[in-house]
Every structure is written in structure tokens, then in C-alpha cells.
MARBASE-282165 format. One line per field, with one value per atom (N, C-alpha, C, O): atom name; x, y, z; residue number from 1. Coordinates in steps of 0.001 Angstrom, whole numbers, plus 524288, in hexadecimal, padded with zeros to 5 digits. Layout:
N
a: c(CA:...)
px: c(X:...)
py: c(Y:...)
pz: c(Z:...)
k: c(NUM:...)
! end
This chain:
71
a: c(N:CA:C:O:N:CA:C:O:N:CA:C:O:N:CA:C:O:N:CA:C:O:N:CA:C:O:N:CA:C:O:N:CA:C:O:N:CA:C:O:N:CA:C:O:N:CA:C:O:N:CA:C:O:N:CA:C:O:N:CA:C:O:N:CA:C:O:N:CA:C:O:N:CA:C:O:N:CA:C:O:N:CA:C:O:N:CA:C:O:N:CA:C:O:N:CA:C:O:N:CA:C:O:N:CA:C:O:N:CA:C:O:N:CA:C:O:N:CA:C:O:N:CA:C:O:N:CA:C:O:N:CA:C:O:N:CA:C:O:N:CA:C:O:N:CA:C:O:N:CA:C:O:N:CA:C:O:N:CA:C:O:N:CA:C:O:N:CA:C:O:N:CA:C:O:N:CA:C:O:N:CA:C:O:N:CA:C:O:N:CA:C:O:N:CA:C:O:N:CA:C:O:N:CA:C:O:N:CA:C:O:N:CA:C:O:N:CA:C:O:N:CA:C:O:N:CA:C:O:N:CA:C:O:N:CA:C:O:N:CA:C:O:N:CA:C:O:N:CA:C:O:N:CA:C:O:N:CA:C:O:N:CA:C:O:N:CA:C:O:N:CA:C:O:N:CA:C:O:N:CA:C:O:N:CA:C:O:N:CA:C:O:N:CA:C:O:N:CA:C:O:N:CA:C:O:N:CA:C:O:N:CA:C:O:N:CA:C:O)
px: c(24362:24291:24240:24090:243C7:24433:23EB8:23CE4:23C16:2369D:23308:22FC0:23448:22F67:22F97:22BAF:233FD:2346C:231CF:23004:231D7:22FBD:229E2:226FD:227CD:2237A:22034:21B8A:22326:22143:2214A:21E2E:22428:22531:22025:21D42:21F7F:21A86:21583:211ED:2158B:21056:20F23:20AF7:21306:2123D:210CD:20DB4:2130D:21173:20CC8:20A74:20AB8:206D4:2018C:1FD9A:2021B:1FF12:1FDFA:1F9EB:203B9:2038D:200D9:1FF09:200D6:1FE9A:1F8AC:1F5C1:1F6DE:1F14E:1EE57:1E9BD:1EF8A:1ECF2:1EA35:1ECA2:1E5A3:1E239:1E41C:1E52B:1E465:1E685:1E300:1DE69:1E505:1E271:1DD4D:1DD5E:1D875:1D48F:1D568:1D8A6:1D3FA:1D5B0:1D32B:1CE68:1D582:1D226:1CD66:1CCF6:1CA6E:1C324:1C5E4:1C92F:1C351:1C437:1BF65:1BADF:1C053:1BBBF:1B835:1B9F9:1B3CE:1B237:1B285:1B1AC:1B371:1B5F8:1B19F:1B288:1AD9B:1A891:1A463:1A392:1A1F6:19E8E:1990C:19727:197C0:1933B:18F16:18E09:18D05:18844:18851:18464:18EC7:18FCB:18FD7:1907F:18F0F:18F24:193D4:19346:19959:19DCA:19CFD:19F50:1998D:19995:1959A:1968B:190ED:18D9C:18F93:18E42:19397:19477:19936:199D6:19C84:19FAC:19D4B:19EFA:19834:1963D:19379:1926B:19231:19092:19561:1948F:19A55:19ECD:1A00E:1A32F:19EE1:19FE6:1A33B:1A4D7:1A3EF:1A67C:1A39C:1A13F:1A323:19F51:1A0C6:1A541:19CF2:19CEC:19CBE:19D79:19B79:19A93:19F9E:1A3D3:19EF1:1A3AF:1A7C1:1AC76:1A556:1A8C3:1AC5A:1B103:1A8CE:1AB92:1AF71:1B34C:1AED6:1B257:1B7E3:1BC40:1B64C:1BAF5:1BE2B:1C2F6:1BB7C:1BD7C:1C034:1C439:1BE4C:1C138:1C673:1CA8B:1C5BF:1CA55:1CF78:1D3D3:1CF0E:1D40C:1D321:1D4B2:1D135:1D1AF:1CF3D:1D0B4:1CBB3:1C82D:1C28B:1C0E0:1BF29:1B9DC:1B74E:1B9B4:1B23D:1B028:1AE79:1AC8C:1AFDF:1AE47:1A93C:1A6A3:1A6AB:1A1F9:19D69:19975:19E3B:19AFB:19BCB:1983C:1A168:1A3B0:1A49B:1A94D:1A172:1A368:1A646:1A4DD:1AAF9:1AD52:1AB30:1A8A1:1ACD0:1A9CF:1AC7B:1B129:1A89F:1AA75:1ABBB:1A909:1B05E:1B0DA:1AF32:1AF66)
py: c(38D1B:38BBA:3906D:38F85:394ED:3994D:39C1F:39E66:39BB5:39D43:39B19:39D53:3954C:39205:3936B:393BD:39404:3954D:39AEB:39BE6:39E0E:3A38E:3A2BC:3A4E5:39F76:39E4F:39BAE:39C8F:3988F:394FF:3988D:39734:39CF3:39FB2:3A336:3A405:3A547:3A922:3A6A9:3A8A2:3A133:39ECE:39EC6:3A08F:39C8E:39C12:3A15D:3A119:3A64D:3AB26:3AD13:3AFB9:3AB59:3AC49:3A936:3ABAD:3A496:3A2E9:3A3AF:3A326:3A563:3A5F2:3AC02:3AD76:3AF06:3B470:3B39C:3B741:3AFE8:3AF5C:3ADC3:3AF23:3AB6A:3A974:3AD3F:3B096:3AC61:3B1F9:3B156:3AD29:3B5D9:3B6F6:3B44C:3B38D:3B2BC:3B041:3B418:3B8D7:3AFDE:3B458:3B770:3B5BF:3BA0B:3BCAE:3BAFD:3BA8A:3B99D:3B6DB:3BA6E:3BF15:3B7AE:3BA56:3BCDF:3BB27:3C1F7:3C519:3C463:3C4DC:3C383:3C40B:3C975:3CDCE:3C877:3CE2B:3D160:3CEF5:3D61A:3D9AA:3DBAD:3DC64:3DC2E:3DCCB:3D823:3D4E5:3D8B8:3D4AF:3D652:3DA9E:3D1CF:3D17F:3D547:3D463:3D90C:3DBF6:3E021:3E287:3E17D:3E5BE:3EAEB:3EB33:3EF0E:3F471:3F4D2:3F723:3F276:3F25C:3EF57:3EFF6:3EC2F:3E92E:3EC12:3EC5C:3EE12:3F0C3:3F550:3F65A:3F8DB:3FD0D:3FBBA:3FEB1:3F754:3F580:3F4D5:3F671:3F1B4:3EFAD:3F46F:3F3DD:3F8EC:3FE92:401A0:40512:3FFB8:40207:405A9:408E1:4064C:40A2C:4071A:40293:40C17:40965:40A28:40E56:406BA:407F4:40C86:40E1F:40E51:41456:41422:41801:40E35:40DBF:40F4A:40EA2:41181:41431:40F13:40FC0:40A62:406AE:40428:402F8:403CF:4024A:405CD:403FC:40AD4:40E87:40E8B:40EAE:40E56:40D57:4081B:40829:40413:3FF3A:3FFB3:3FD27:40317:402A1:405D4:404B2:409EA:40D61:40A2D:40BE7:40613:402B3:3FE59:3FA33:3FDC9:3FAB4:3F4FE:3F0E5:3F564:3EFD8:3F06A:3F43D:3EC3F:3ECE7:3ED5C:3EB66:3EFB9:3F10F:3EA7B:3E70E:3EA2F:3E47F:3E4E1:3E0DD:3E9A7:3EA00:3E8F5:3E665:3EACA:3EA87:3E611:3E40B:3E3C8:3DED5:3DB42:3DA4E:3D87B:3D4A3:3CFE4:3CD9F:3CEDE:3CBA0:3C540:3C3A4:3C263:3BD15:3BA7A:3BAC1:3B7EB:3B526:3AE75:3AC3F:3AC74:3A716:3A2B1:39E08)
pz: c(3563E:35ADD:35F2A:36393:35DCD:3607B:36058:3642A:35B26:35A30:35D99:36052:35D08:35FFC:36681:3694A:367E6:36DB8:36F22:3737C:36B60:36B40:36AC9:36DF5:366AD:366AC:36B73:36C37:36E53:37219:376BD:37A26:377C5:37C42:37C0F:37FD1:376CE:37545:37646:378CC:373A2:37606:37B48:37CE1:37EA8:383C3:386CC:38A78:3854B:3872B:3869B:389E0:380F0:37F36:38262:3839B:3833E:386F5:38CB6:38F3C:38E58:393E1:39483:398B9:3902E:390FE:38FAA:390CE:38DBC:38BAC:390B9:3907B:394F7:3986A:39CB7:39F2F:39D24:3A00C:3A57E:3A7A0:3A76B:3ADA5:3B12C:3AFF2:3B5C3:3B943:3BBCF:3BC94:3BCE6:3BF97:3C435:3C754:3C4D6:3C99D:3CDC9:3CD45:3D2E9:3D756:3D84A:3D727:3DA4C:3DC11:3E0A2:3E3AF:3E029:3E57F:3E973:3E7E2:3ED62:3F1CB:3F198:3F089:3F29D:3F1CE:3F606:3FA18:3F6A6:3F997:3FE58:40303:3FC02:40025:4002B:3FCB6:40510:405C3:401EB:400E2:400A4:3FC7E:3FF7E:40419:3FD0F:3FF3F:40284:403E9:4045E:407D0:404C0:3FFFF:4080E:40601:4029A:3FE6C:40408:40033:3FB48:3F71F:3FC57:3F730:3F284:3EDCF:3F559:3F242:3EF9C:3EB1B:3F302:3F0BC:3ECA0:3E8E5:3ED4D:3E8CD:3E3E7:3DFB2:3E4F0:3E042:3DD9C:3D8F4:3DFE1:3DDBF:3DA6A:3D729:3DBDB:3DAF7:3DEA0:3DCE7:3E2B3:3E5F8:3EA5F:3EA42:3EF6F:3F388:3F79E:3F7E3:3FB5E:3FFF7:402E8:40398:40470:40856:40E08:410CA:41044:4155C:4178A:4154C:41C53:41FB3:42180:4223B:42202:4242A:41E7D:41E89:41A05:4157E:41382:41148:41414:41257:41535:41330:41B3C:41D63:41C39:41BD1:41BC5:41A16:415C3:41510:41243:40C6C:40CFE:40ABD:41044:4104A:412AB:41194:41587:417A1:413A8:41585:40EFA:40BE8:40D55:40B49:410C5:41201:410F0:40E8A:412DE:411F6:41665:41A12:417BE:41BBD:41DC1:41AFB:42340:425B7:426B7:4263C:4284E:429A5:424F7:425F0:420D7:41C5F:41999:41714:419D9:4173A:41AB2:41B20:41DD3:421DB:41F10:41B11:42260:41FC2:4207A:42437:41C42:41CC7:421EE:422FD:424E3:4289C:425EB:4229B:4286B:42658:42A8F:42964)
k: c(1:1:1:1:2:2:2:2:3:3:3:3:4:4:4:4:5:5:5:5:6:6:6:6:7:7:7:7:8:8:8:8:9:9:9:9:10:10:10:10:11:11:11:11:12:12:12:12:13:13:13:13:14:14:14:14:15:15:15:15:16:16:16:16:17:17:17:17:18:18:18:18:19:19:19:19:20:20:20:20:21:21:21:21:22:22:22:22:23:23:23:23:24:24:24:24:25:25:25:25:26:26:26:26:27:27:27:27:28:28:28:28:29:29:29:29:30:30:30:30:31:31:31:31:32:32:32:32:33:33:33:33:34:34:34:34:35:35:35:35:36:36:36:36:37:37:37:37:38:38:38:38:39:39:39:39:40:40:40:40:41:41:41:41:42:42:42:42:43:43:43:43:44:44:44:44:45:45:45:45:46:46:46:46:47:47:47:47:48:48:48:48:49:49:49:49:50:50:50:50:51:51:51:51:52:52:52:52:53:53:53:53:54:54:54:54:55:55:55:55:56:56:56:56:57:57:57:57:58:58:58:58:59:59:59:59:60:60:60:60:61:61:61:61:62:62:62:62:63:63:63:63:64:64:64:64:65:65:65:65:66:66:66:66:67:67:67:67:68:68:68:68:69:69:69:69:70:70:70:70:71:71:71:71)
! end
């Protein structure tokens, strides 16, 4: 009886560990499509416009080049 319980517990743990991880949530694009920042990111660079550099220093995205979507 003890071996059966151990086998059952091992089987449950095996199947629980075999489940794939949940897919990560889709992240909204950081930059507006076609903006200078978007083009630089696609090239693998950082945008070097003064307004974009200033916004990046404070951890934001330039509102002048990447206008927020109006609802």
C-alpha cells in the first residue's frame, strides 16, 4: 500500500511538472510604428534625437516623436 501511494504521488508530480508554462502576455509596442525611435530600435540602435535622449534618461518615451494614441 505504501508503494502504491508513493507511485501515485510521483505520477501526479510528474504530470504537474510536465505542463508547459503559460504564454507571456502580449506587450504593447513601446514606440509608435514608423517613428524615429521605432526605426532605431529595429536597426538595433537607440534614437539620438535630443528630445528622445532626454525622455529616455527619465525612463519615458518622447511624446513629440511618439504621439500617444487618442481614444
